[in-house]
N, C-alpha and C positions, 0 to 999 in steps of 0.2 A: 071775375070772382068765382063763377061756377067752374071754370077750368082749373083754378087753383084748388078748389074744394075737391074736385074729382081726382086731382093728382094726389092730394094728401090722403084721401080715402084709399086710393090704390096702394100707396106706400104702406098705409096702416094694415091693409089686408095682406100685403106681401109679408110684412113683419109678423103678423098673426100666424100665417101659414108656416113661416120659417121656424117660429117658436114651437108650433105643433110638431113639425118634422124633427126637431131636435129633442122633443120629449120634455120640455121645461114646463111642467104642469103649473108650478108656482107662478111663474111670469104670465102664463096663459090666463090663469084665474084672475090675476090683477088686471089684465087688459080687458077681461070681460066685465069687470065691475064698472068700467067706464063706458063700455059700449057693447051691450049684449047682442046687438044686431050682427056682430062679427061672426057669430057661431055658424052661420050658414052662407057667408060670403064665399064666392068662387072666383078663381082666377081665369085667365084667358083660355085655359084648357079645360075649364069646368071642374077643376079640383077644389074641394072644400078642405077645411082644417082636419076634419075627421078622416078624409081620404089620406092625407099626409101622415097622420098618426098611424093609420092602418099599414101604410106602405113601409114605415120604419119600425113597426112593432111596439109602439108605446101604449101599453094597455091602460096605464094611469091616465094619460091624456084622453083616451077614448071614453073612460069612465067619466071624466070631468065634462066632456062635451055632451055626452048623453044626459048627464044631470042638468046641463043647461038647456036641454030641449032641442038639440040639433036634429036636423032632418036626415034620417038614415037612408031614405029612398032616392036621394039625389044621385044623378048619373053624370059622369064627366063626358067629354066629347068622344071618348072611345066606347061609351056605353056601359062603363063599369061603375058599379056602386061601391061604397066603402066595404061592404061584405065580400064582394067579388075580389077586391084588392087584397083584403086580409087572407082570403083563402088561397089566392094565387101565390102569395109570398110565405104561406105556411105558418102564419101566426094564429094557431088554433084557439088560443085563449080569447083573442079579440074576435075571431069569427063566432065563437060560442056566445060571447057577450052581445054581439049585434044580432045574432039569430034569436036570442032570448033576452032582450033588453029589460023586460019587466021583471024577470027573475033575478038578474045579476047586477043591474044598474040602479042608481038612485039610493043605495043604502049607505053611501059615503065610506064603503069599505074598499080601500085601494091597496094594492100589494106594496111591500116594503122596497121592492127593487124591480129591475126589468124582468121580462118574461124569461123563465128558465128554458134553456134549450135542452131537448132530449136527444141524446146520441144512442147509436147502436150499442148494445151490451148494457145500457143503463136501465132498461125497463125489465120488470120481473113479474111473475104471476104468483110470487110467494111472499108471505109475511115471515120474516126470519125467526120471529119468536125467540130471541136471544135469552129471554128469561127462562126458557125451558131447557137450555143446554146443560145446566147444572143439576137437573132432576133426572138422575140416572134411572130411577124406576119407571118414570114416564117414558123415557127414550127407549128402554128395553121393551116395554109393552108396545110402543109404536113400531119398533123394528119387526116384531112378529105379527103385527096387525095385518091381516090379509088385504085390507084396503089401502095400506100405505103404498107409495110409489117409490120405486128405485130406478135411478138412471145409472148405467154402467159405463165405465171408462176402461180402456185398455191402453196402458202406457200413456195415460192422459188424453186419449182420443175417444170421444163419445160415441156410443152406439146409437144409430139412427135407423128409422124405419124406411121402407121403400120410398123412392122418389115420387113426389106429387108434382103435377104440372098445372100451371095457370094457362089461360087462353093464349098468353104470349110465348108459351112453351118454355118459360123460365123455370128451372128446376127449384123445387121447394122441399126442404128436408124437415123431418119431425123427429124429436127425441123418441126413442123406444122406451116406453114406460112399462117397467117390470114390476113384479110383486114378490113378496117374501118367498113363496114356493119356487120362484124362478132362480133366486140368488142365495137360497139357504145353504147350498153346498159351498159357495164362495165365502159366505160370512164365517164359516167354520175355519177358514184358512187364516193362519196368524199373519201372513204377509199381505193380506188384503185390508185396505184401509176403508172404513166406512165413516161418513160424516153426515150430520143432520143439516138439511138445508132450510127447512121451515114448513109452514103449512100453506096449503093452496088458498088463493083468494078467488072470490067469485063476486063479479060486479052485479049490483042490484040497484033499484031505485033509491035506496038509502045510502049508496056509496059502496066502498070496498068492504066486504065482510068475509069471514072465514067460511069456507064451503062446508056444508053440513050433510052432504049426501054420502055418508059412509055406511058400511054394512052394520046390520043390527047386532051381528056377533062380534063386533069390534072389541078388541081387548080394552080399549079406552074409548067408550062411546061418548066423547066430549064434543063432537062435531068438528074436530080438527083432522084434516087429511094431510098426513105428514109426508114429506119427500126426503129421500136419502140419496147419497151418491157413493158409489163404490169404485175403487181403482184397483186393477189387478194387472198381471203381466200377460203377454200374448199367448204364452203356452197354456194358461189356464182357461183361455177363451176359445180354443180350438173346437171343443165339443159344443160350445155354445153356438157357434156359427152353424154347425150341423143341425142343431135342434131348432134354430130360428133362421131359416134360409132367407127370409125376406128382410132381415136386418143386416147392417154392415157397420164397421168402424170407419169413421171419416178419414180417408186417405186420398190426397194429402189434406191436412187440417186447414191450411190456407191454400186456396180461397173458399173451399166448400163450406167452412163454418159460417161464412157470411151469407149463406142461403137459408139459415134458420129464421123463423119468425122472431120478432123482437122480444117477445116474452120468454121464449125458450132460450134465446141467445143470452138474455140476462141470467137465467138459471145456470147455463154453462159457464158464463163468466165467473160467477160465485163458486161453483163446484170445482172448476179446473184450477182456479187460483189457490184454493185451500188444499186441494189434493196435491198440486205441484209443491207446495210448501212442505207437506208431509213427506214427499218423495225425496226431498233434498235436505231436510233437517231432522233426521231420525235420531241423532245423538245430541246430548246436552252441549250447547255451545260454551258453557262455563267450565265443565270438568271433563267432557267427552264421554260420559257414561251413557248407558241406554236410557231411553225415555218411554213413557207410556202416554197414550192418547186420552184426553179427558175433555169435558165440556162439549160433547157432541162433535168433536173433531176440531174445535177452535183453540185448543191449548195442548201443549205437551209438557209433561212433568218429569223431572229427573228422578230416576229410581235410586239414586245414591242418597243415603241419609246425610243430612247436614250440608248438602250442596248449597252454595251461596244463592243459586237461582231459586231456591225454595223460600227465600227470605224476602218478603215484600213483593212488589210488582216489578217484573223484569220483562221488557219487551221482546227479549230473545226467545221467550217461550210461546209467543203468539204469532199467528200468520202475519207475514210481512206484506206491505204494499210498497212498491217502488214508485215514487213521483217522478214523472217525466214532463218536462216542458215541451210543448209543440207550438210553433209560432209562424204566423204569416207576417212577414216583414213587408211594410209598405214603403215604396219609394217616396222621397220628399215631394214629388209632384202629385202623389195620390192616385195616379193612374197606372202604376206598375207595381208588381208584387215579386218578391224574391222566392224562387224555388230551386231546390237542389236535387242532385242524383246521387244515390249510394251505389256501390258496386253490386249489391244484392238485388236492386230493383229490376223489374222486367224491362226489357229494351224500350227505350223512349219515355219511360216514366219519370216525371219530376214531381216532387212533393214538398211539403213544408219542412222546414229545418226542425230538428228535435234533439233533445239530449236529457240525460238524467240529472236531477238536481243533486247538489253536494251538501253535506252537512253545514249548518250554520248559514245557509244561503236563502234569500228570499226568492219568490217566483220571478220578480222583475230582474233581479240580478243574474239569475240562472239564464233567463232569455238573452240578456245582453252578453253574457260570457259565452254561451253556446254559439250565438250568431257570429261573434267576433272570432272565436276559435276556428269555426268551419269555413267562413267566407271573408273575414277581415272587415265586414261591414259593421259600422258602429250604429247602435240603436239608442234612441232617446226614451220617449214615453212608451209604456207598456200597459196594455188594457187586457184584463181577464175576459174571456168570452164564454167558454163552457168546458166541461170535462167529460172524459170517457174511460170507463174501466176497459183495460186491454189485457185479457188473460193469456199473455204470451211471455212469461207465465202469470205475472201478477203486478202489472203496471197500472198506474192511474195517469192517463194522458191529460195534462192541464193545458187547455187551448187558450192561446193569447193572440192578440194583434199587436204588432210593434211597429213604431214609426222610425224609419232609418234617418240618420243625420249625415251619413256618407253613402256613396254609391259605388266606389271602386271595389271589385270583387277579386279576391285571391283565395282560391280553394285550398284546403289542407291536404287534398289527395290521399287522405286516410279514410275518414268517414265519408267525405263528400268528394266526388270525382269531377263534378260539374255543377255550376250554379249560374243562373241567368235571371235577368229581369224580364218578366212577361207582362205585356200590356193586357188591358181588359179585352181588346179585340182578339189577341192571340188565345187567351183562355177560352173565350167564347167559341172560337173556331175549333179548339181541341175538344170542347164538350159537345159541339153540335155536328162535327164532321166525322161520318163513319169511315173507319179505316185511317184516321189521321195518324201519322208516324209518332206523334207525341201523345201522352196521356197523363192524367192525374189519378191518384188513388181512388178506389170505388166509393160509391156513395155511402156505404156503412161506416166509413172512416171519419174521424174528426178532422183530418186534413182536407178531405173533400168538403166538409161543412164550412170550415174556415175560409176556403177559397170561394165557395159559392156565396157565402154571406158578404164577403168583400165585393164580389162581382155585382151583387144586387145593390150595394150601398151607393147612394147618390146617382143611381142610373135611372133612366126612365122605364116605366112599366111597359 
């Protein structure tokens, strides 16, 4: 009898752990109503349900288990606590929860969905203050405010300050922050585009607040430190290079732009996308007449009276964002992923498949169409993972994981010249072997994030 009871208990613990690993908080809560002792039961490797939740990034489950009084100090046979596991896999929200359980747990406030993934170019140090874009007086005052910050682009290439180095000798770049007196001569040129980016944020104990350390002689002493971006041509910047020899314009843009810190990269993503739109859409798309810049750079208005574009809201007058699906296709066996090579890729680099969405198309259908067009592989279910702004010039990368229902590959030889199934072991070797003849995109890209997340999924820590 005791043997049967032990077997049943072991099966129940296994089911409880599997439920935690899947993130099914509702089912987990039901199981705990029948047996609260399950909360700290461990398996043969010393893993608890909380550890499984931390391994798979299920913040809601972590909240539930903490509310039920689980022991956060337990260690598995590898000596790792739940906090160690959350930190290792990069689930910062769960790590913060476990580090400060009294502050964030027990309130019954759970998120509406899974933890949001933050990709490069998606973070920013600015509040966009879109409500200020139509206040022309406020914007003019901020433009001449000596405290306001200007970042300069030459042919959409940002000006950066001299290289900084970490202990690893990895180069780090910083945006060159200019002020009104530095760019006054450029603002007077009609061909120079100036856009309002927002006001600087400053983290404090009370959360993100607008920075208030502005000069007392500010034209608008409202505590808002405004940022602007300028784009000019290379000829107009020759004298600028002489005046500021420690600064340079990023050449080539890729890959050097990926060395900016995340906050400044987010500013560049915003500024470059809007400036690129201005450089390409200077004339009215409805009648072809000249346009003027308004709303702090976020709108262009036709100068022709009675132009149809002036009637109602027309998206042709606003900055465009081009949606792109990028997907990691998983083999039916779950242990291989599909990667492809474009002609423009560096030698040996394979990446996720990607393509622009078409009008009237859902994200899921775009994924299926692009994969079929490029490799002839058929896709079934599609799951959204995360997104990434990509200012080359103004794309939004919509990251997905897709499950293949066929495996035969036939590349189109136009966009994709090679495509292969890669095993977990092969991807691990590529990532961990210095000088490996094959590579995947750098860690700042959403392609890298999609590949690494799949590699971690259902694998042992």
